[in-house]
C-alpha positions as CSV (number, residue, x, y, z in Angstrom):
1,G,83.5,115.4,98.9
2,K,84.3,111.8,99.7
3,P,86.9,111.6,102.6
4,F,90.5,111.5,101.4
5,S,89.4,111.7,97.8
6,A,91.8,114.5,96.8
7,L,94.8,112.8,98.4
8,A,93.8,109.3,97.3
9,S,93.5,110.5,93.7
10,A,97.0,112.0,93.8
11,F,98.7,108.9,95.2
12,N,96.7,106.6,93.0
13,E,98.0,108.5,89.9
14,Y,101.5,108.4,91.3
15,F,101.6,104.7,91.8
16,R,100.0,104.1,88.5
17,M,102.7,106.1,86.7
18,L,105.4,104.3,88.8
19,I,104.0,100.9,87.7
20,Q,103.8,101.9,84.0
21,N,107.4,103.3,83.9
22,S,109.6,100.3,83.0
23,E,112.8,102.2,83.7
24,L,111.9,102.4,87.4
25,Q,111.4,98.7,87.9
26,T,114.3,98.3,90.4
27,T,113.1,101.4,92.3
28,R,109.6,100.1,92.2
29,E,110.6,96.8,93.7
30,V,112.5,98.5,96.5
31,I,109.5,100.8,97.3
32,A,107.1,97.8,97.2
33,S,109.3,95.8,99.6
34,K,109.5,98.7,102.0
35,L,105.8,99.5,101.8
36,K,104.9,95.9,102.6
37,S,107.2,95.9,105.6
38,S,106.0,99.3,106.8
39,L,102.3,99.0,106.3
40,G,101.9,95.2,106.9
41,R,98.3,94.1,106.9
42,D,97.2,97.7,107.3
43,A,97.9,98.2,103.6
44,Y,94.3,96.9,103.2
45,Y,92.9,100.2,104.4
46,L,95.0,102.2,101.9
47,I,94.2,99.9,99.0
48,K,90.5,100.6,99.6
49,I,91.1,104.3,98.6
50,I,94.2,103.9,96.4
51,P,93.5,101.0,94.1
52,S,96.8,101.2,92.2
53,L,98.7,100.4,95.5
54,N,97.3,96.9,95.2
55,D,99.1,96.4,91.9
56,M,102.2,98.1,93.3
57,L,102.3,95.6,96.2
58,G,101.5,92.6,94.0
59,S,97.7,92.1,94.3
60,Q,97.3,91.8,98.1
61,K,94.3,89.6,99.1
62,S,91.8,91.3,101.4
63,D,90.9,89.6,104.6
64,D,87.4,90.6,105.6
65,S,87.9,89.2,109.1
66,F,90.7,91.8,109.5
67,C,88.5,94.6,108.3
68,D,87.5,97.0,111.0
69,N,84.9,99.4,109.5
70,D,83.6,100.6,112.8
71,C,87.0,101.9,114.1
72,V,86.4,105.3,115.6
73,D,90.0,106.3,114.7
74,A,89.7,105.4,111.0
75,R,90.7,108.9,109.9
76,R,93.7,109.0,112.1
77,R,94.7,105.5,111.0
78,L,94.7,106.6,107.3
79,Q,96.6,109.7,108.2
80,Y,99.3,107.6,109.9
81,L,99.4,105.2,107.0
82,L,99.8,108.0,104.5
83,F,102.6,109.3,106.6
84,Q,104.3,105.9,106.4
85,V,103.9,106.0,102.6
86,V,105.5,109.4,102.3
87,E,108.4,108.3,104.5
88,V,109.0,105.2,102.4
89,L,108.9,107.2,99.1
90,S,111.2,110.0,100.3
91,T,113.8,107.6,101.7
92,S,113.7,105.3,98.7
93,L,114.0,108.1,96.2
94,A,116.4,110.2,98.3
95,A,114.3,113.3,97.7
96,P,111.3,114.9,99.3
97,V,107.9,113.8,98.2
98,T,106.2,116.7,96.4
99,L,102.4,116.8,96.5
100,F,100.5,119.2,94.3
101,L,96.7,119.7,94.8
102,D,94.8,122.1,92.6
103,D,91.4,123.6,93.4
104,L,91.8,123.4,97.2
105,Q,88.5,125.3,97.5
106,W,86.8,122.0,96.7
107,A,89.1,119.6,98.6
108,D,87.5,117.5,101.2
109,S,88.3,118.3,104.9
110,A,89.9,114.8,105.5
111,S,92.5,115.4,102.8
112,I,93.3,118.8,104.1
113,A,93.6,117.4,107.6
114,A,96.0,114.7,106.3
115,V,98.1,117.2,104.5
116,R,98.3,119.3,107.7
117,Q,99.4,116.2,109.6
118,L,102.0,115.3,107.0
119,L,103.4,118.9,107.1
120,C,103.5,119.1,110.9
121,S,105.0,115.6,111.3
122,T,107.7,116.0,108.8
123,G,108.3,119.6,109.4
124,S,108.8,119.2,113.2
125,S,110.9,116.1,112.8
126,S,114.6,116.1,113.6
127,K,115.1,114.3,110.3
128,Q,115.6,116.0,107.0
129,K,112.3,117.4,105.7
130,Q,110.6,114.8,103.5
131,F,107.4,116.5,102.3
132,F,106.8,119.5,100.1
133,F,103.3,120.6,99.5
134,V,102.0,123.0,96.8
135,G,98.3,123.9,96.8
136,C,96.3,126.2,94.6
137,H,92.8,127.7,95.1
138,L,90.6,130.1,93.1
139,E,89.3,133.2,94.7
140,G,85.7,134.2,94.3
141,I,84.3,130.7,94.0
142,I,83.7,130.1,97.7
143,D,84.7,132.1,100.7
144,I,88.0,130.9,102.2
145,D,87.2,132.2,105.6
146,S,88.6,131.3,109.0
147,A,86.5,128.2,109.3
148,H,87.5,126.8,105.9
149,P,89.9,123.8,106.0
150,V,92.5,125.6,103.8
151,R,92.6,128.5,106.3
152,E,92.9,126.1,109.2
153,L,95.8,124.3,107.3
154,V,97.7,127.6,107.0
155,C,97.1,128.7,110.6
156,H,98.1,125.3,112.1
157,T,101.3,124.9,110.1
158,E,102.3,128.4,110.9
159,L,101.8,127.9,114.6
160,L,104.0,124.8,114.5
161,G,106.8,126.6,112.8
162,V,106.4,125.0,109.3
163,S,107.6,127.5,106.8
164,F,105.3,128.4,103.9
165,T,105.1,130.9,101.1
166,S,101.9,132.4,99.8
167,L,101.7,133.7,96.2
168,K,98.9,135.5,94.5
169,L,98.7,135.1,90.8
170,D,96.9,137.9,89.1
171,S,95.7,138.2,85.5
172,M,98.3,139.0,82.9
173,G,99.1,142.6,82.0
174,E,99.0,143.9,78.4
175,E,102.8,143.4,77.9
176,T,102.8,139.9,79.3
177,L,99.8,138.9,77.2
178,N,101.4,140.3,74.1
179,A,104.5,138.3,74.8
180,M,102.4,135.2,75.3
181,V,100.5,135.8,72.0
182,S,103.8,136.5,70.2
183,E,105.4,133.3,71.4
184,T,102.3,131.2,70.7
185,L,101.9,132.5,67.1
186,C,105.6,132.8,66.5
187,V,105.1,136.3,65.3
188,L,107.2,139.4,66.4
189,P,105.7,141.3,69.4
190,R,105.4,144.5,67.4
191,L,103.2,142.7,64.9
192,T,100.9,141.1,67.5
193,R,100.4,144.1,69.7
194,T,97.2,145.4,68.1
195,F,95.7,141.9,68.2
196,S,96.8,141.2,71.8
197,N,95.4,144.5,72.9
198,I,92.0,143.4,71.6
199,I,92.3,140.1,73.4
200,Y,93.2,141.9,76.6
201,R,90.2,144.1,76.4
202,K,88.0,141.1,75.8
203,T,89.5,138.9,78.6
204,K,91.0,141.3,81.1
205,G,94.1,139.1,80.9
206,N,92.6,135.9,82.3
207,P,95.0,133.2,81.0
208,L,92.3,130.6,80.7
209,F,90.0,133.0,78.9
210,V,92.8,134.0,76.6
211,S,93.7,130.5,75.5
212,Q,90.0,129.5,75.0
213,L,89.2,132.7,73.1
214,M,92.2,132.2,70.7
215,L,91.0,128.6,70.1
216,A,87.4,130.0,69.4
217,L,88.8,132.6,67.0
218,S,90.8,130.0,65.2
219,K,87.7,127.8,64.7
220,K,85.8,130.8,63.3
221,R,88.6,131.5,60.9
222,L,89.2,134.9,62.5
223,L,92.7,133.7,63.5
224,F,94.2,131.7,60.7
225,P,97.5,130.5,59.1
226,S,98.4,132.3,55.9
227,L,100.3,130.0,53.5
228,S,101.3,132.9,51.3
229,R,102.8,135.0,54.1
230,R,103.9,131.9,56.1
231,R,102.6,133.1,59.4
232,W,99.4,133.5,61.4
233,E,97.0,136.4,60.5
234,W,93.9,137.8,62.0
235,D,91.0,140.1,61.3
236,N,91.0,142.8,63.9
237,E,87.7,144.4,62.9
238,K,85.7,141.2,63.0
239,I,87.3,140.2,66.3
240,M,86.4,143.6,67.8
241,S,82.8,143.1,66.7
242,Q,82.5,139.7,68.4
243,K,80.0,139.9,71.3
244,L,81.7,138.1,74.2
245,P,80.6,137.7,77.9
246,D,82.8,139.2,80.5
247,D,82.9,136.1,82.6
248,V,84.8,133.0,81.6
249,A,82.2,130.6,82.9
250,V,79.5,132.2,80.7
251,F,81.9,132.0,77.8
252,F,82.2,128.2,78.4
253,T,78.5,127.9,78.7
254,Q,78.0,129.5,75.4
255,S,80.8,127.4,73.8
256,I,79.0,124.3,75.0
257,A,75.7,125.6,73.7
258,D,77.1,125.9,70.2
259,L,77.8,122.2,70.1
260,P,75.4,119.7,68.6
261,S,72.7,118.5,71.1
262,D,74.0,114.9,71.3
263,V,77.6,116.2,72.1
264,R,76.2,118.5,74.8
265,I,74.3,115.7,76.4
266,S,77.4,113.4,76.3
267,L,79.4,116.2,77.9
268,F,76.9,116.5,80.7
269,H,76.9,112.7,81.2
270,F,80.7,112.8,81.3
271,S,80.8,115.7,83.8
272,C,78.8,113.6,86.3
273,F,81.8,111.4,86.9
274,G,84.4,114.0,87.8
275,A,87.2,115.9,86.2
276,A,88.9,112.8,84.7
277,V,87.6,109.4,83.8
278,E,89.4,106.3,82.4
279,I,88.6,105.6,78.8
280,A,87.7,102.0,79.6
281,F,85.1,103.3,82.0
282,V,83.6,105.5,79.3
283,K,83.2,102.5,77.1
284,T,81.6,100.6,79.9
285,L,79.2,103.5,80.5
286,E,78.3,103.6,76.8
287,I,77.3,100.0,76.9
288,A,75.6,100.0,80.4
289,L,73.4,103.0,79.7
290,E,73.0,102.2,76.0
291,M,74.5,105.6,75.0
292,R,75.4,105.1,71.4
293,G,78.0,107.5,70.2
294,L,79.2,108.6,73.7
295,C,82.9,108.0,72.9
296,D,82.5,109.6,69.4
297,N,80.8,112.7,70.9
298,L,83.5,113.1,73.5
299,D,86.1,112.9,70.7
300,I,84.3,115.9,69.2
301,A,84.7,117.7,72.5
302,V,88.4,116.9,72.5
303,D,88.7,118.3,69.0
304,V,87.2,121.7,70.1
305,G,89.5,121.9,73.2
306,L,86.9,121.3,75.9
307,L,88.3,117.8,76.8
308,E,91.8,116.3,76.4
309,K,93.1,112.8,76.3
310,K,96.1,111.9,78.3
311,D,97.4,108.3,78.8
312,D,94.3,106.2,79.4
313,Q,92.1,109.0,80.6
314,I,89.8,111.7,79.2
315,R,89.7,114.8,81.3
316,F,88.2,118.3,81.2
317,S,90.6,120.9,80.1
318,H,89.6,123.0,83.1
319,D,87.3,122.6,86.1
320,R,85.3,125.6,84.9
321,I,84.4,123.7,81.8
322,Q,83.3,120.7,83.8
323,E,81.2,123.1,86.0
324,A,79.6,124.6,82.8
325,A,78.9,121.2,81.3
326,Y,77.3,119.9,84.6
327,N,75.0,122.9,84.9
328,T,73.5,122.5,81.4
329,L,70.7,120.5,82.9
330,P,68.5,121.5,85.9
331,A,69.3,120.1,89.4
332,D,66.3,117.6,89.4
333,E,67.4,116.1,86.1
334,R,70.9,115.8,87.3
335,C,69.8,113.9,90.4
336,L,67.7,111.6,88.2
337,F,70.7,110.8,86.0
338,H,72.9,110.1,88.9
339,H,70.3,107.6,90.2
340,V,69.9,106.0,86.7
341,C,73.7,105.6,86.5
342,G,74.0,104.1,89.9
343,M,71.3,101.5,89.2
344,A,72.8,100.6,85.8
345,L,76.3,100.3,87.0
């Protein structure tokens, strides 16, 4: 991926939330003042990858004569500047900066290297630790071998004495799944057990598969609210007869295939721009590419649970859904669409 894209996205979202929260105005002003003092003119380089930092600092004007695009140490410079940002944030908020990155198997190597630098710099410092990192990755998507950046991150931090904890999250057992179904439907566990056992056999306890399957069953009226009994009910026999794929990715592919063709095409178009996109950009895309109904079609995808709206963004409910939507067209057609979008925008 694009260098520092994972980290830049996280910090961009953080500064955006900080700007929008009116209750943190005083704190925001203090942080902005410290960042200006700490970063100086070098803030220009961070603003290039973290646009909301520009609003945070008060619309800094770029100086092209100051720009040094050919600097061989550009990556180390950005790592140093990110360290300065973390130090300012942690001292201003009197708490460690907590960074959470999901899907580390896809993270770019520059972001992982920067995280390693942040962990080693703050962890080996005599000062109080300022940086807490939480990362997740999926198994079976790509091989996290010794050469993978994530494995290098673990090895380097361990050698430098930075403590870390590794947790493996398995699929839910039958009892856990029954408790989840019971709580979700607000029905006693003894009443949901037969239903949850069927769900378990269909999904093998995969939490994502479980939630999406229950949504699908609800849409097919196999899981429905009963006004007379004032609780959720279900049809065990019909649910058992449902032919479902064993893999959650195939399930998503089939779910997308069941949508109207214009909605499927809109989902593909949307998937080409990442896991989350600003609503304003979607409207721009609709006009630039003359895609009538793009916004309305994405709203349909929101209604069926494939997308979700949050703040000013539309995002996929899960990266596997984005992957399934992106793969609905052959590779050559995907390349052509990327080219058309680039030219139009």
